[in-house]
C-alpha atoms as an extended CHARMM CRD file, in Angstrom:
* protein
*
       180  EXT
         1         1  MET       CA            120.2240000000      104.9080000000       66.6680000000  PROA      1               0.0000000000
         2         2  PRO       CA            119.1150000000      105.2280000000       70.3780000000  PROA      2               0.0000000000
         3         3  ILE       CA            117.0850000000      108.0560000000       71.3720000000  PROA      3               0.0000000000
         4         4  ASP       CA            118.7060000000      111.2780000000       72.8380000000  PROA      4               0.0000000000
         5         5  SER       CA            117.4270000000      111.1440000000       76.5600000000  PROA      5               0.0000000000
         6         6  ALA       CA            117.5610000000      114.9440000000       76.5340000000  PROA      6               0.0000000000
         7         7  ARG       CA            114.5840000000      114.7720000000       74.2280000000  PROA      7               0.0000000000
         8         8  ILE       CA            112.6870000000      112.8610000000       76.6980000000  PROA      8               0.0000000000
         9         9  GLY       CA            110.7490000000      114.9970000000       79.4770000000  PROA      9               0.0000000000
        10        10  PHE       CA            108.0600000000      114.3300000000       82.2460000000  PROA      10              0.0000000000
        11        11  ARG       CA            104.7210000000      115.6940000000       83.2740000000  PROA      11              0.0000000000
        12        12  PRO       CA            102.2730000000      114.3090000000       86.2280000000  PROA      12              0.0000000000
        13        13  VAL       CA             98.7580000000      113.1530000000       84.6020000000  PROA      13              0.0000000000
        14        14  THR       CA             95.9450000000      115.8170000000       85.3460000000  PROA      14              0.0000000000
        15        15  ALA       CA             92.3180000000      115.1780000000       85.0410000000  PROA      15              0.0000000000
        16        16  ALA       CA             92.7210000000      116.7760000000       81.5960000000  PROA      16              0.0000000000
        17        17  ASP       CA             94.8590000000      114.1750000000       80.4730000000  PROA      17              0.0000000000
        18        18  LEU       CA             92.1360000000      110.9600000000       80.8530000000  PROA      18              0.0000000000
        19        19  PRO       CA             90.7540000000      111.4320000000       77.4430000000  PROA      19              0.0000000000
        20        20  LEU       CA             94.3800000000      110.8660000000       75.8480000000  PROA      20              0.0000000000
        21        21  LEU       CA             94.7050000000      107.9320000000       78.2320000000  PROA      21              0.0000000000
        22        22  ALA       CA             91.4980000000      106.4200000000       77.4090000000  PROA      22              0.0000000000
        23        23  GLU       CA             92.3160000000      106.4530000000       73.9680000000  PROA      23              0.0000000000
        24        24  TRP       CA             95.8030000000      105.1400000000       74.2360000000  PROA      24              0.0000000000
        25        25  MET       CA             94.2620000000      102.3300000000       76.6720000000  PROA      25              0.0000000000
        26        26  GLU       CA             91.6470000000      101.2950000000       73.7510000000  PROA      26              0.0000000000
        27        27  ALA       CA             94.3800000000      100.3690000000       71.5450000000  PROA      27              0.0000000000
        28        28  PRO       CA             95.6190000000       96.7460000000       71.0340000000  PROA      28              0.0000000000
        29        29  HSD       CA             98.9740000000       96.9500000000       72.3210000000  PROA      29              0.0000000000
        30        30  TRP       CA             97.4670000000       98.2420000000       75.6660000000  PROA      30              0.0000000000
        31        31  ARG       CA             94.5640000000       96.1460000000       75.9060000000  PROA      31              0.0000000000
        32        32  LYS       CA             97.0250000000       93.0370000000       75.5020000000  PROA      32              0.0000000000
        33        33  TRP       CA             98.8830000000       93.7050000000       78.6730000000  PROA      33              0.0000000000
        34        34  TRP       CA             96.7320000000       96.1630000000       81.0430000000  PROA      34              0.0000000000
        35        35  GLY       CA             93.4730000000       95.8850000000       82.0910000000  PROA      35              0.0000000000
        36        36  ASP       CA             89.8160000000       97.2610000000       81.3350000000  PROA      36              0.0000000000
        37        37  PRO       CA             90.6000000000      100.7710000000       80.3190000000  PROA      37              0.0000000000
        38        38  GLN       CA             87.4130000000      101.7450000000       82.0510000000  PROA      38              0.0000000000
        39        39  ILE       CA             88.7880000000      100.1160000000       85.4840000000  PROA      39              0.0000000000
        40        40  GLU       CA             92.4690000000      101.2910000000       84.8200000000  PROA      40              0.0000000000
        41        41  LEU       CA             91.3040000000      104.8270000000       84.1010000000  PROA      41              0.0000000000
        42        42  GLY       CA             89.3920000000      104.6330000000       87.9470000000  PROA      42              0.0000000000
        43        43  ARG       CA             92.3120000000      103.7660000000       89.1410000000  PROA      43              0.0000000000
        44        44  ILE       CA             94.4430000000      106.7110000000       87.4620000000  PROA      44              0.0000000000
        45        45  ARG       CA             91.3220000000      109.2890000000       88.7340000000  PROA      45              0.0000000000
        46        46  GLU       CA             92.0840000000      107.9340000000       92.1490000000  PROA      46              0.0000000000
        47        47  MET       CA             96.1530000000      108.7390000000       91.8050000000  PROA      47              0.0000000000
        48        48  ILE       CA             95.2610000000      112.0650000000       90.8030000000  PROA      48              0.0000000000
        49        49  GLU       CA             92.6790000000      112.8250000000       93.3850000000  PROA      49              0.0000000000
        50        50  GLY       CA             95.6640000000      111.7120000000       95.8720000000  PROA      50              0.0000000000
        51        51  ARG       CA             93.5270000000      108.5220000000       96.9750000000  PROA      51              0.0000000000
        52        52  ASP       CA             96.3120000000      106.2470000000       95.9550000000  PROA      52              0.0000000000
        53        53  THR       CA             99.9760000000      106.8780000000       96.3470000000  PROA      53              0.0000000000
        54        54  THR       CA            100.9320000000      105.7060000000       93.0910000000  PROA      54              0.0000000000
        55        55  GLU       CA            102.6160000000      108.5310000000       90.9330000000  PROA      55              0.0000000000
        56        56  PRO       CA            100.9360000000      109.0530000000       87.3300000000  PROA      56              0.0000000000
        57        57  TYR       CA            102.8460000000      110.8880000000       84.9830000000  PROA      57              0.0000000000
        58        58  LEU       CA            102.7340000000      111.3050000000       80.8810000000  PROA      58              0.0000000000
        59        59  PHE       CA            106.4750000000      110.9630000000       78.9590000000  PROA      59              0.0000000000
        60        60  THR       CA            107.1120000000      113.3770000000       76.1310000000  PROA      60              0.0000000000
        61        61  LEU       CA            109.3220000000      113.1860000000       73.2860000000  PROA      61              0.0000000000
        62        62  ASP       CA            110.2600000000      116.7320000000       72.0420000000  PROA      62              0.0000000000
        63        63  GLY       CA            107.2850000000      117.7000000000       73.8170000000  PROA      63              0.0000000000
        64        64  ARG       CA            104.5940000000      115.6370000000       72.6060000000  PROA      64              0.0000000000
        65        65  ASP       CA            103.0040000000      113.1440000000       74.9340000000  PROA      65              0.0000000000
        66        66  THR       CA            104.0990000000      109.9400000000       73.8970000000  PROA      66              0.0000000000
        67        67  GLY       CA            103.9050000000      107.4450000000       76.6700000000  PROA      67              0.0000000000
        68        68  TYR       CA            102.5360000000      106.5060000000       80.6290000000  PROA      68              0.0000000000
        69        69  ILE       CA            104.7900000000      105.5330000000       83.4050000000  PROA      69              0.0000000000
        70        70  GLN       CA            103.6230000000      105.5070000000       86.8870000000  PROA      70              0.0000000000
        71        71  LEU       CA            105.5900000000      104.9540000000       90.3450000000  PROA      71              0.0000000000
        72        72  TRP       CA            104.0550000000      102.8000000000       92.9190000000  PROA      72              0.0000000000
        73        73  TYR       CA            105.6350000000      102.1890000000       96.4680000000  PROA      73              0.0000000000
        74        74  LEU       CA            105.7160000000       98.5720000000       97.8290000000  PROA      74              0.0000000000
        75        75  ALA       CA            104.8170000000       99.6740000000      101.0710000000  PROA      75              0.0000000000
        76        76  ASP       CA            101.5050000000      101.2530000000      100.0100000000  PROA      76              0.0000000000
        77        77  ASN       CA            100.7200000000       97.6790000000       98.2100000000  PROA      77              0.0000000000
        78        78  ARG       CA            101.1650000000       95.1060000000      101.0890000000  PROA      78              0.0000000000
        79        79  ALA       CA             97.2510000000       94.5480000000      101.9990000000  PROA      79              0.0000000000
        80        80  PRO       CA             96.4880000000       91.0700000000      102.5990000000  PROA      80              0.0000000000
        81        81  GLU       CA             94.3750000000       90.8470000000       99.0930000000  PROA      81              0.0000000000
        82        82  ILE       CA             97.1050000000       92.4310000000       96.8630000000  PROA      82              0.0000000000
        83        83  VAL       CA             99.6530000000       90.1640000000       98.6240000000  PROA      83              0.0000000000
        84        84  ALA       CA             97.5520000000       87.2270000000       98.0280000000  PROA      84              0.0000000000
        85        85  ASP       CA             97.4870000000       87.9980000000       94.4110000000  PROA      85              0.0000000000
        86        86  SER       CA            101.3210000000       88.7910000000       94.0360000000  PROA      86              0.0000000000
        87        87  PRO       CA            102.9030000000       87.0010000000       97.3730000000  PROA      87              0.0000000000
        88        88  TRP       CA            106.3610000000       88.0150000000       96.0240000000  PROA      88              0.0000000000
        89        89  LEU       CA            105.4550000000       91.6330000000       96.8990000000  PROA      89              0.0000000000
        90        90  ALA       CA            106.0860000000       90.1760000000      100.5150000000  PROA      90              0.0000000000
        91        91  GLU       CA            109.8120000000       89.0810000000       99.7250000000  PROA      91              0.0000000000
        92        92  LEU       CA            110.9090000000       92.5950000000       98.7280000000  PROA      92              0.0000000000
        93        93  PRO       CA            112.1380000000       95.2710000000      100.8750000000  PROA      93              0.0000000000
        94        94  GLU       CA            109.8160000000       97.7240000000      102.1250000000  PROA      94              0.0000000000
        95        95  GLU       CA            111.7480000000      100.6690000000      100.5710000000  PROA      95              0.0000000000
        96        96  THR       CA            111.2070000000       99.3050000000       97.0580000000  PROA      96              0.0000000000
        97        97  VAL       CA            109.5790000000      101.2210000000       94.4870000000  PROA      97              0.0000000000
        98        98  GLY       CA            107.7570000000       99.7630000000       91.1820000000  PROA      98              0.0000000000
        99        99  LEU       CA            107.4000000000      101.1550000000       87.8780000000  PROA      99              0.0000000000
       100       100  ASP       CA            104.6910000000      100.4930000000       85.0240000000  PROA      100             0.0000000000
       101       101  LEU       CA            105.3160000000      101.8360000000       81.8080000000  PROA      101             0.0000000000
       102       102  SER       CA            103.0880000000      101.8500000000       77.9670000000  PROA      102             0.0000000000
       103       103  ILE       CA            104.2050000000      103.6030000000       75.0960000000  PROA      103             0.0000000000
       104       104  GLY       CA            100.9460000000      105.6050000000       73.7850000000  PROA      104             0.0000000000
       105       105  GLU       CA            100.8260000000      104.8280000000       70.1570000000  PROA      105             0.0000000000
       106       106  ALA       CA            101.5640000000      101.7680000000       68.1520000000  PROA      106             0.0000000000
       107       107  GLY       CA            103.7390000000      103.9440000000       66.0640000000  PROA      107             0.0000000000
       108       108  ASP       CA            105.8220000000      104.4770000000       68.5400000000  PROA      108             0.0000000000
       109       109  LEU       CA            106.6000000000      100.8510000000       69.3050000000  PROA      109             0.0000000000
       110       110  SER       CA            110.0460000000       99.6430000000       68.8730000000  PROA      110             0.0000000000
       111       111  ARG       CA            111.6880000000      103.1880000000       68.5860000000  PROA      111             0.0000000000
       112       112  GLY       CA            113.7650000000      103.0300000000       71.8420000000  PROA      112             0.0000000000
       113       113  LEU       CA            110.8770000000      105.3790000000       73.4460000000  PROA      113             0.0000000000
       114       114  GLY       CA            110.2350000000      103.0290000000       76.4130000000  PROA      114             0.0000000000
       115       115  THR       CA            114.1490000000      102.3840000000       76.9490000000  PROA      115             0.0000000000
       116       116  ALA       CA            114.7670000000      106.2200000000       76.8110000000  PROA      116             0.0000000000
       117       117  ALA       CA            112.0640000000      107.1130000000       79.2170000000  PROA      117             0.0000000000
       118       118  LEU       CA            112.7550000000      104.4940000000       81.7090000000  PROA      118             0.0000000000
       119       119  THR       CA            116.4970000000      105.5560000000       81.9360000000  PROA      119             0.0000000000
       120       120  ASN       CA            115.6920000000      108.9270000000       82.3150000000  PROA      120             0.0000000000
       121       121  PHE       CA            112.8130000000      108.2550000000       84.8850000000  PROA      121             0.0000000000
       122       122  VAL       CA            115.0230000000      105.8000000000       86.7400000000  PROA      122             0.0000000000
       123       123  ALA       CA            117.9190000000      108.8510000000       86.8660000000  PROA      123             0.0000000000
       124       124  GLY       CA            115.3370000000      111.3440000000       88.1360000000  PROA      124             0.0000000000
       125       125  LEU       CA            114.1180000000      108.3960000000       90.8970000000  PROA      125             0.0000000000
       126       126  ARG       CA            118.1230000000      108.1110000000       91.8890000000  PROA      126             0.0000000000
       127       127  ARG       CA            118.2690000000      111.7620000000       92.6400000000  PROA      127             0.0000000000
       128       128  ARG       CA            115.0910000000      111.5700000000       94.7030000000  PROA      128             0.0000000000
       129       129  GLY       CA            117.1260000000      108.7120000000       96.6240000000  PROA      129             0.0000000000
       130       130  PHE       CA            115.6090000000      105.5140000000       95.7320000000  PROA      130             0.0000000000
       131       131  GLU       CA            117.5700000000      102.7880000000       95.4730000000  PROA      131             0.0000000000
       132       132  ARG       CA            115.4900000000       99.7260000000       95.0070000000  PROA      132             0.0000000000
       133       133  ILE       CA            113.4510000000      100.1080000000       91.8060000000  PROA      133             0.0000000000
       134       134  ILE       CA            111.6000000000       97.3700000000       90.2100000000  PROA      134             0.0000000000
       135       135  ILE       CA            109.4040000000       96.5250000000       87.3880000000  PROA      135             0.0000000000
       136       136  ASP       CA            107.2850000000       93.6730000000       86.7500000000  PROA      136             0.0000000000
       137       137  PRO       CA            106.4140000000       92.7580000000       83.0860000000  PROA      137             0.0000000000
       138       138  ASP       CA            104.7460000000       89.6860000000       81.8270000000  PROA      138             0.0000000000
       139       139  PRO       CA            107.4300000000       87.3200000000       80.8690000000  PROA      139             0.0000000000
       140       140  ALA       CA            105.3670000000       87.1240000000       77.5020000000  PROA      140             0.0000000000
       141       141  ASN       CA            105.8530000000       90.8280000000       76.6390000000  PROA      141             0.0000000000
       142       142  GLY       CA            109.3920000000       89.9500000000       75.1210000000  PROA      142             0.0000000000
       143       143  ARG       CA            109.5230000000       93.8970000000       73.6490000000  PROA      143             0.0000000000
       144       144  ALA       CA            109.0400000000       95.0160000000       76.8710000000  PROA      144             0.0000000000
       145       145  CYS       CA            111.3980000000       93.0300000000       78.7960000000  PROA      145             0.0000000000
       146       146  ARG       CA            114.0950000000       93.7380000000       76.1100000000  PROA      146             0.0000000000
       147       147  ALA       CA            113.4690000000       97.3900000000       76.7310000000  PROA      147             0.0000000000
       148       148  TYR       CA            113.8670000000       97.2680000000       80.1050000000  PROA      148             0.0000000000
       149       149  GLU       CA            117.0760000000       95.3880000000       80.1390000000  PROA      149             0.0000000000
       150       150  LYS       CA            118.5540000000       97.9410000000       77.7210000000  PROA      150             0.0000000000
       151       151  ALA       CA            117.4130000000      100.5350000000       80.7370000000  PROA      151             0.0000000000
       152       152  GLY       CA            119.3780000000       98.6860000000       83.1570000000  PROA      152             0.0000000000
       153       153  PHE       CA            116.7460000000       96.3390000000       84.6230000000  PROA      153             0.0000000000
       154       154  ARG       CA            117.5840000000       92.2050000000       85.3430000000  PROA      154             0.0000000000
       155       155  PRO       CA            115.3700000000       89.7060000000       86.6690000000  PROA      155             0.0000000000
       156       156  VAL       CA            115.5050000000       89.2500000000       90.4850000000  PROA      156             0.0000000000
       157       157  GLU       CA            117.1470000000       85.6100000000       90.3200000000  PROA      157             0.0000000000
       158       158  ARG       CA            115.2050000000       84.1310000000       93.5440000000  PROA      158             0.0000000000
       159       159  LEU       CA            111.7830000000       85.1410000000       92.3750000000  PROA      159             0.0000000000
       160       160  LEU       CA            112.1330000000       83.5870000000       88.8840000000  PROA      160             0.0000000000
       161       161  GLY       CA            109.5120000000       81.1080000000       88.2520000000  PROA      161             0.0000000000
       162       162  ARG       CA            107.8990000000       82.2430000000       91.6110000000  PROA      162             0.0000000000
       163       163  SER       CA            106.0480000000       85.3490000000       90.5580000000  PROA      163             0.0000000000
       164       164  GLY       CA            103.3600000000       84.2430000000       88.4080000000  PROA      164             0.0000000000
       165       165  ASP       CA            102.4370000000       86.1160000000       85.1170000000  PROA      165             0.0000000000
       166       166  ALA       CA            105.2830000000       88.6610000000       86.5480000000  PROA      166             0.0000000000
       167       167  LEU       CA            108.8140000000       88.8530000000       85.5220000000  PROA      167             0.0000000000
       168       168  VAL       CA            110.3910000000       90.9130000000       88.5130000000  PROA      168             0.0000000000
       169       169  MET       CA            113.2290000000       92.8110000000       87.2790000000  PROA      169             0.0000000000
       170       170  GLU       CA            115.2090000000       95.3580000000       89.2140000000  PROA      170             0.0000000000
       171       171  HSD       CA            117.1570000000       98.2480000000       88.2190000000  PROA      171             0.0000000000
       172       172  VAL       CA            121.1700000000       97.8830000000       88.5930000000  PROA      172             0.0000000000
       173       173  ALA       CA            122.7920000000      101.0780000000       88.1450000000  PROA      173             0.0000000000
       174       174  GLY       CA            125.2400000000      101.5250000000       85.4300000000  PROA      174             0.0000000000
       175       175  THR       CA            123.8160000000       98.6890000000       82.9970000000  PROA      175             0.0000000000
       176       176  GLU       CA            121.7260000000      100.8990000000       80.6420000000  PROA      176             0.0000000000
       177       177  GLU       CA            122.5820000000      100.6440000000       77.1920000000  PROA      177             0.0000000000
       178       178  GLY       CA            122.8580000000      103.2440000000       74.4890000000  PROA      178             0.0000000000
       179       179  CYS       CA            120.9370000000      106.2750000000       76.1650000000  PROA      179             0.0000000000
       180       180  ALA       CA            122.8150000000      109.6050000000       75.7740000000  PROA      180             0.0000000000
């Protein structure tokens, strides 16, 4: 049974949340798909301090912190060194925004939490006026890819096989499954 979207909330990450994020990032399900925890925490600290335009949030289920989601702006990620690593960034419209998401604790995996959080977050982005919304999981992360599809994301066909270790998926409004 899908998680009722009314049970999902969001709040900006603060410096006080860094110990929780550090704990989550040490878990095997994070380590497999994210980089070194200390480097990732340093990036989040830069976001909190306004030195990076990426917006970091925690999402909650019934008020309990259960995961992390960040919103990044493609236009701010087109520096030559970034595009050299991910050339597909240069092929998307400048107004595109991207998302990254992870569930905090392993016990919360495969419960529909990621799908529900992503569905709610995207709805908020649509209300803010964003039209092009992508997510770029590792294609080997089948659990994430399935959750993102349920939330209305579809592979960007013209980038298939051309985006390295990323499956670039774009949100298609009206294709979400089962979230109240």
